[in-house]
Backbone as a printed PyTorch tensor [residue, N CA C, xyz], in Angstrom:
tensor([[[ -8.5420,   0.0910,  71.7130],
         [ -8.1820,  -1.2520,  72.1310],
         [ -9.4320,  -2.1180,  72.2660]],

        [[-10.4580,  -1.5620,  72.8700],
         [-11.6770,  -2.3430,  73.0700],
         [-12.2830,  -2.7340,  71.7280]],

        [[-12.2710,  -1.8270,  70.7700],
         [-12.8450,  -2.1160,  69.4500],
         [-11.9870,  -3.0790,  68.6420]],

        [[-10.6780,  -2.9190,  68.6800],
         [ -9.7920,  -3.7550,  67.8650],
         [ -9.5120,  -5.1210,  68.4840]],

        [[ -9.4400,  -5.1820,  69.8070],
         [ -9.0040,  -6.4180,  70.4610],
         [-10.0630,  -7.0370,  71.3740]],

        [[-11.2470,  -6.4650,  71.4000],
         [-12.3450,  -6.9780,  72.2340],
         [-11.9050,  -7.2080,  73.6710]],

        [[-11.1380,  -6.2570,  74.1980],
         [-10.6730,  -6.3570,  75.5760],
         [-11.3330,  -5.2540,  76.4070]],

        [[-11.0700,  -5.2750,  77.6900],
         [-11.5650,  -4.2210,  78.5560],
         [-10.6640,  -2.9980,  78.4870]],

        [[-10.9940,  -2.0230,  79.2850],
         [-10.1580,  -0.8230,  79.3920],
         [ -8.8020,  -1.1950,  79.9640]],

        [[ -7.8730,  -0.2800,  79.9260],
         [ -6.5350,  -0.5510,  80.4550],
         [ -6.6250,  -0.9420,  81.9240]],

        [[ -5.7560,  -1.8540,  82.3170],
         [ -5.7120,  -2.2870,  83.7060],
         [ -4.7700,  -1.4230,  84.5270]],

        [[ -3.9510,  -0.6430,  83.8380],
         [ -3.0280,   0.2760,  84.4840],
         [ -2.6840,   1.3640,  83.4800]],

        [[ -2.5420,   2.5900,  83.9890],
         [ -2.2190,   3.7010,  83.0910],
         [ -1.2930,   4.6810,  83.7940]],

        [[ -0.3680,   5.2290,  83.0480],
         [  0.5130,   6.2880,  83.5310],
         [  0.6550,   7.2750,  82.3670]],

        [[  0.0020,   8.3980,  82.4890],
         [ -0.0530,   9.3750,  81.4000],
         [  0.7830,  10.5880,  81.7730]],

        [[  1.7540,  10.9110,  80.9470],
         [  2.6450,  12.0570,  81.1590],
         [  2.7800,  12.8360,  79.8630]],

        [[  3.3210,  14.0350,  79.9710],
         [  3.4680,  14.9010,  78.8040],
         [  4.4650,  14.3430,  77.7880]],

        [[  5.6090,  13.8150,  78.2390],
         [  6.6370,  13.3370,  77.3180],
         [  6.3370,  11.9630,  76.7430]],

        [[  5.9070,  11.0370,  77.5800],
         [  5.5050,   9.7130,  77.1080],
         [  4.5970,   9.0930,  78.1420]],

        [[  3.8320,   8.1250,  77.7190],
         [  2.8410,   7.4970,  78.5790],
         [  2.8600,   5.9980,  78.3660]],

        [[  2.2200,   5.2740,  79.2990],
         [  2.1210,   3.8250,  79.1210],
         [  0.7460,   3.3620,  79.5670]],

        [[  0.2910,   2.3060,  78.9190],
         [ -0.9710,   1.6610,  79.2400],
         [ -0.7520,   0.1590,  79.2350]],

        [[ -1.3770,  -0.5240,  80.1680],
         [ -1.3340,  -1.9860,  80.2370],
         [ -2.7220,  -2.5350,  79.9450]],

        [[ -2.7740,  -3.6120,  79.1670],
         [ -4.0390,  -4.2660,  78.8170],
         [ -3.9500,  -5.7550,  79.0820]],

        [[ -5.0340,  -6.3250,  79.5730],
         [ -5.1430,  -7.7730,  79.7470],
         [ -5.6550,  -8.3430,  78.4240]],

        [[ -4.8270,  -9.1540,  77.7740],
         [ -5.1700,  -9.7460,  76.4800],
         [ -4.8460, -11.2370,  76.5060]],

        [[ -5.4480, -11.9770,  75.6050],
         [ -5.1690, -13.4080,  75.5020],
         [ -3.8540, -13.6760,  74.7760]],

        [[ -3.5570, -12.8600,  73.7600],
         [ -2.3230, -13.0300,  72.9930],
         [ -1.6960, -11.6700,  72.7200]],

        [[ -0.4180, -11.6990,  72.4260],
         [  0.3090, -10.4640,  72.1500],
         [ -0.1020,  -9.8950,  70.7860]],

        [[ -0.3300,  -8.6000,  70.7030],
         [ -0.5970,  -7.9850,  69.4000],
         [  0.6310,  -8.0910,  68.4960]],

        [[  0.3890,  -8.2130,  67.2160],
         [  1.4700,  -8.2530,  66.2270],
         [  1.8650,  -6.8280,  65.8610]],

        [[  2.9370,  -6.6880,  65.1290],
         [  3.3440,  -5.3600,  64.6440],
         [  2.2530,  -4.7690,  63.7450]],

        [[  1.5970,  -5.6260,  62.9680],
         [  0.4810,  -5.1730,  62.1310],
         [ -0.6650,  -4.6630,  63.0050]],

        [[ -0.9380,  -5.3410,  64.1140],
         [ -1.9680,  -4.8920,  65.0570],
         [ -1.6230,  -3.5090,  65.6180]],

        [[ -0.3560,  -3.3070,  65.9520],
         [  0.0770,  -2.0180,  66.5100],
         [ -0.1350,  -0.9100,  65.4820]],

        [[  0.1760,  -1.1670,  64.2300],
         [ -0.0450,  -0.1720,  63.1620],
         [ -1.5370,   0.1250,  63.0030]],

        [[ -2.3700,  -0.9140,  63.0520],
         [ -3.8210,  -0.7240,  62.9620],
         [ -4.3290,   0.1140,  64.1310]],

        [[ -3.7640,  -0.1360,  65.3190],
         [ -4.1350,   0.6350,  66.4980],
         [ -3.7830,   2.1070,  66.3090]],

        [[ -2.5580,   2.3850,  65.8700],
         [ -2.1480,   3.7730,  65.6350],
         [ -3.0830,   4.4490,  64.6340]],

        [[ -3.3940,   3.7720,  63.5500],
         [ -4.2740,   4.3360,  62.5270],
         [ -5.6720,   4.6080,  63.0850]],

        [[ -6.2020,   3.6790,  63.8770],
         [ -7.5400,   3.8370,  64.4470],
         [ -7.5810,   5.0020,  65.4320]],

        [[ -6.5880,   5.0900,  66.3050],
         [ -6.5510,   6.1860,  67.2800],
         [ -6.4110,   7.5230,  66.5590]],

        [[ -5.5350,   7.5850,  65.5820],
         [ -5.3460,   8.8490,  64.8560],
         [ -6.5870,   9.2470,  64.0600]],

        [[ -7.3450,   8.2840,  63.5800],
         [ -8.6000,   8.5900,  62.8780],
         [ -9.6110,   9.2240,  63.8320]],

        [[ -9.6630,   8.7350,  65.0630],
         [-10.5730,   9.3280,  66.0590],
         [-10.0960,  10.7300,  66.4270]],

        [[ -8.8070,  10.8930,  66.6530],
         [ -8.2570,  12.2100,  66.9870],
         [ -8.5930,  13.2140,  65.8890]],

        [[ -8.4480,  12.8040,  64.6370],
         [ -8.6700,  13.6900,  63.4910],
         [-10.1220,  14.1650,  63.3720]],

        [[-11.0480,  13.5010,  64.0350],
         [-12.4510,  13.9060,  63.9670],
         [-12.7210,  15.2150,  64.7050]],

        [[-11.7810,  15.6610,  65.5330],
         [-11.9750,  16.9030,  66.2680],
         [-13.1690,  16.8280,  67.2080]],

        [[-13.2290,  15.7660,  68.0030],
         [-14.3570,  15.5480,  68.9080],
         [-14.2180,  16.3980,  70.1700]],

        [[-15.3150,  16.9880,  70.6040],
         [-15.3130,  17.7330,  71.8560],
         [-15.1780,  16.7710,  73.0320]],

        [[-14.4200,  17.1950,  74.0270],
         [-14.2370,  16.4190,  75.2470],
         [-14.9510,  17.1820,  76.3600]],

        [[-15.9530,  16.5450,  76.9470],
         [-16.7750,  17.1980,  77.9610],
         [-16.8370,  16.3550,  79.2190]],

        [[-17.2980,  16.9550,  80.3000],
         [-17.4500,  16.2240,  81.5490],
         [-18.8790,  16.3320,  82.0590]],

        [[-19.2270,  15.3680,  82.8610],
         [-20.5570,  15.3020,  83.4680],
         [-20.3730,  14.6690,  84.8450]],

        [[-21.1550,  15.0880,  85.8060],
         [-21.1110,  14.4880,  87.1320],
         [-22.4220,  13.7720,  87.3860]],

        [[-22.3100,  12.5090,  87.8210],
         [-23.4950,  11.7120,  88.1390],
         [-23.2380,  10.9780,  89.4440]],

        [[-24.2680,  10.4230,  90.0170],
         [-24.0960,   9.6530,  91.2490],
         [-23.5650,   8.2620,  90.9200]],

        [[-22.9580,   7.6420,  91.9070],
         [-22.4830,   6.2650,  91.7200],
         [-23.6520,   5.3480,  91.3750]],

        [[-24.8080,   5.6140,  91.9500],
         [-25.9850,   4.8040,  91.6510],
         [-26.3430,   4.9040,  90.1660]],

        [[-26.2820,   6.1320,  89.6090],
         [-26.5680,   6.3230,  88.1800],
         [-25.5010,   5.6500,  87.3110]],

        [[-24.2820,   5.5650,  87.8310],
         [-23.1730,   4.9720,  87.0780],
         [-23.2100,   3.4440,  87.0660]],

        [[-23.9240,   2.8410,  88.0190],
         [-24.0230,   1.3790,  88.0910],
         [-24.5240,   0.8150,  86.7600]],

        [[-23.8350,  -0.2040,  86.2510],
         [-24.2430,  -0.8460,  85.0110],
         [-23.7680,  -0.1160,  83.7690]],

        [[-23.4770,   1.1520,  83.9050],
         [-22.9910,   1.9580,  82.7780],
         [-21.4560,   1.9940,  82.7620]],

        [[-20.8620,   1.9170,  83.9410],
         [-19.4080,   1.9740,  84.0970],
         [-18.9510,   0.9270,  85.0880]],

        [[-17.6820,   0.5190,  84.9690],
         [-17.0710,  -0.4100,  85.9130],
         [-16.6180,   0.3970,  87.1310]],

        [[-17.2600,   0.1890,  88.2350],
         [-16.9610,   0.9520,  89.4480],
         [-15.9840,   0.2270,  90.3730]],

        [[-15.4630,  -0.9310,  89.9570],
         [-14.5800,  -1.7290,  90.8130],
         [-13.2990,  -1.0010,  91.2060]],

        [[-12.8170,  -0.1110,  90.3540],
         [-11.5510,   0.5580,  90.6340],
         [-11.7210,   1.8170,  91.4890]],

        [[-12.9550,   2.1690,  91.8070],
         [-13.1690,   3.3210,  92.6820],
         [-12.6900,   2.9870,  94.0940]],

        [[-12.0120,   3.9200,  94.7530],
         [-11.6170,   3.6560,  96.1420],
         [-12.8530,   3.5760,  97.0400]],

        [[-12.7240,   2.8600,  98.1450],
         [-13.8550,   2.6970,  99.0570],
         [-14.3940,   4.0250,  99.5700]],

        [[-13.5090,   5.0090,  99.7230],
         [-13.9300,   6.2990, 100.2620],
         [-14.2870,   7.3150,  99.1680]],

        [[-14.5410,   6.8480,  97.9490],
         [-14.9040,   7.7520,  96.8480],
         [-16.2190,   8.4560,  97.1770]],

        [[-16.3320,   9.6830,  96.6950],
         [-17.5640,  10.4340,  96.9380],
         [-18.7330,   9.7790,  96.2130]],

        [[-19.9130,  10.1580,  96.5790],
         [-21.1180,   9.6080,  95.9470],
         [-21.2330,  10.0750,  94.4990]],

        [[-20.6000,  11.2060,  94.1760],
         [-20.6430,  11.7560,  92.8330],
         [-19.3730,  11.3580,  92.0770]],

        [[-19.5210,  10.9060,  90.8400],
         [-18.3720,  10.5430,  90.0020],
         [-18.3590,  11.4140,  88.7490]],

        [[-17.1770,  11.5860,  88.2010],
         [-17.0040,  12.4220,  87.0110],
         [-16.8860,  11.5260,  85.7770]],

        [[-17.6900,  11.8520,  84.7750],
         [-17.6620,  11.1470,  83.4980],
         [-17.0090,  12.0650,  82.4740]],

        [[-16.0420,  11.5470,  81.7430],
         [-15.4160,  12.2850,  80.6460],
         [-15.9270,  11.6700,  79.3500]],

        [[-16.4650,  12.5250,  78.4770],
         [-17.0130,  12.0680,  77.1930],
         [-16.1560,  12.6110,  76.0570]],

        [[-15.8570,  11.7520,  75.1030],
         [-15.1270,  12.1290,  73.8900],
         [-16.1360,  12.0350,  72.7580]],

        [[-16.7820,  13.1910,  72.4720],
         [-17.8490,  13.2040,  71.4710],
         [-18.8350,  12.0930,  71.7650]],

        [[-19.3030,  11.4280,  70.7160],
         [-20.1640,  10.2530,  70.8750],
         [-19.3540,   8.9660,  70.7760]],

        [[-18.0180,   9.1020,  70.7750],
         [-17.1490,   7.9420,  70.5930],
         [-16.9610,   7.1340,  71.8740]],

        [[-16.7230,   7.8210,  73.0060],
         [-16.3920,   7.0980,  74.2330],
         [-16.7420,   7.9450,  75.4460]],

        [[-16.9040,   7.2630,  76.5630],
         [-17.0830,   7.9280,  77.8450],
         [-16.5420,   7.0010,  78.9240]],

        [[-15.9620,   7.6050,  79.9720],
         [-15.4110,   6.7950,  81.0530],
         [-15.3360,   7.6130,  82.3330]],

        [[-15.1660,   6.9080,  83.4350],
         [-14.9150,   7.5580,  84.7090],
         [-13.4820,   8.0590,  84.6980]],

        [[-13.2510,   9.2970,  85.1300],
         [-11.8800,   9.7970,  85.1390],
         [-11.7650,  11.0300,  86.0100]],

        [[-10.6430,  11.1310,  86.7130],
         [-10.3490,  12.3040,  87.5310],
         [ -9.2790,  13.1760,  86.8990]],

        [[ -8.7000,  12.7360,  85.7960],
         [ -7.5450,  13.4060,  85.2040],
         [ -7.8670,  14.7020,  84.4790]],

        [[ -6.8190,  15.3040,  83.9680],
         [ -6.9080,  16.5230,  83.1720],
         [ -7.0890,  16.1310,  81.7150]],

        [[ -7.9150,  16.8830,  80.9840],
         [ -8.2140,  16.5330,  79.6010],
         [ -8.1990,  17.7570,  78.6940]],

        [[ -7.9610,  17.5180,  77.4150],
         [ -8.0770,  18.5700,  76.4090],
         [ -9.5580,  18.8890,  76.2240]],

        [[ -9.8350,  19.9800,  75.5460],
         [-11.2280,  20.3460,  75.2620],
         [-11.7210,  19.7080,  73.9630]],

        [[-10.7700,  19.3320,  73.0910],
         [-11.1250,  18.7510,  71.8060],
         [ -9.9860,  17.8370,  71.3730]],

        [[-10.3100,  16.7300,  70.7120],
         [ -9.2600,  15.7880,  70.2940],
         [ -8.2600,  16.4250,  69.3280]],

        [[ -8.6540,  17.5080,  68.6600],
         [ -7.7290,  18.1680,  67.7240],
         [ -6.5100,  18.7560,  68.4410]],

        [[ -6.5660,  18.8970,  69.7530],
         [ -5.4510,  19.4360,  70.5310],
         [ -4.3780,  18.3850,  70.8310]],

        [[ -4.6740,  17.1250,  70.5680],
         [ -3.8170,  16.0310,  71.0020],
         [ -2.5770,  15.8480,  70.1430]],

        [[ -2.6690,  15.9940,  68.8480],
         [ -1.5480,  15.6940,  67.9690],
         [ -1.6550,  14.2760,  67.4510]],

        [[ -0.5330,  13.7230,  67.0370],
         [ -0.5020,  12.3760,  66.4530],
         [ -0.0910,  11.3530,  67.4990]],

        [[ -0.8320,  10.2660,  67.5600],
         [ -0.5670,   9.1560,  68.4750],
         [  0.4530,   8.2230,  67.8460]],

        [[  1.5080,   7.8910,  68.6030],
         [  2.5550,   7.0040,  68.1060],
         [  2.9970,   6.0530,  69.2100]],

        [[  2.8860,   4.7360,  68.9600],
         [  3.3990,   3.7380,  69.8930],
         [  4.9140,   3.7320,  69.7370]],

        [[  5.6300,   3.9960,  70.8330],
         [  7.0940,   4.0590,  70.7400],
         [  7.7580,   2.7520,  71.1520]],

        [[  7.0520,   1.9330,  71.9500],
         [  7.5350,   0.5900,  72.2640],
         [  6.3880,  -0.1880,  72.8900]],

        [[  6.5490,  -1.5000,  72.9110],
         [  5.5450,  -2.3480,  73.5480],
         [  6.1880,  -3.6830,  73.9050]],

        [[  5.6260,  -4.3210,  74.9270],
         [  6.1320,  -5.6430,  75.3030],
         [  4.9930,  -6.4990,  75.8370]],

        [[  5.2490,  -7.7990,  75.8410],
         [  4.2540,  -8.7870,  76.2210],
         [  4.7640,  -9.5950,  77.4090]],

        [[  3.9160,  -9.7600,  78.4150],
         [  4.2190, -10.6250,  79.5460],
         [  3.3030, -11.8380,  79.4300]],

        [[  3.8580, -12.9530,  78.9740],
         [  3.0650, -14.1600,  78.7270],
         [  2.4300, -14.6970,  80.0090]],

        [[  3.1960, -14.7040,  81.0840],
         [  2.6790, -15.2400,  82.3430],
         [  1.4730, -14.4320,  82.8380]],

        [[  1.5630, -13.1280,  82.7730],
         [  0.4780, -12.2600,  83.2530],
         [ -0.5830, -12.0170,  82.1760]],

        [[ -0.2770, -12.3980,  80.9250],
         [ -1.1680, -12.1050,  79.7910],
         [ -1.4460, -10.6000,  79.7480]],

        [[ -0.3330,  -9.8340,  79.8510],
         [ -0.4210,  -8.3820,  79.8780],
         [  0.4180,  -7.7770,  78.7610]],

        [[ -0.2150,  -6.8770,  78.0170],
         [  0.4860,  -6.1440,  76.9670],
         [  0.6620,  -4.7120,  77.4210]],

        [[  1.8880,  -4.2220,  77.4070],
         [  2.1840,  -2.8370,  77.7790],
         [  2.6150,  -2.0790,  76.5420]],

        [[  1.9740,  -0.9510,  76.3290],
         [  2.4250,  -0.0680,  75.2510],
         [  2.8590,   1.2490,  75.8480]],

        [[  3.9330,   1.7720,  75.2740],
         [  4.4060,   3.1090,  75.6210],
         [  4.1610,   3.9600,  74.3810]],

        [[  3.6090,   5.1340,  74.6030],
         [  3.2580,   5.9780,  73.4670],
         [  3.5340,   7.4410,  73.7670]],

        [[  3.5300,   8.2150,  72.7120],
         [  3.6080,   9.6600,  72.8850],
         [  2.6880,  10.3140,  71.8760]],

        [[  2.3820,  11.5400,  72.1450],
         [  1.5650,  12.3530,  71.2660],
         [  2.4520,  13.4420,  70.7020]],

        [[  2.5330,  13.5030,  69.3820],
         [  3.4620,  14.4310,  68.7390],
         [  2.7320,  15.6340,  68.1780]]])
């Protein structure tokens, strides 16, 4: 999303085994062609078979490298970084695969646009 739409990371996420959803703050709604480009781009990254690793650093080390605004006030001084090969890295507490080859195929199953909030929600699954 960041590469295709020059937006920030998702503003909300709910990831589950059967289906998941992500919300993004965008200026305009993506077109159906945009959604297809997104699926193709995500699947191209998955197909690279990138290792997924973790690293622990201090919040001070994370300053400027990551957006720490979403951390709770009582977060520990140490934060966990999840890296997807050399493609991406982010703060995350969730469970992850060891390699993108374990994910399967990414498919957007539905999406909607909230004009007032300028929010795009996509629901997806991994097959």
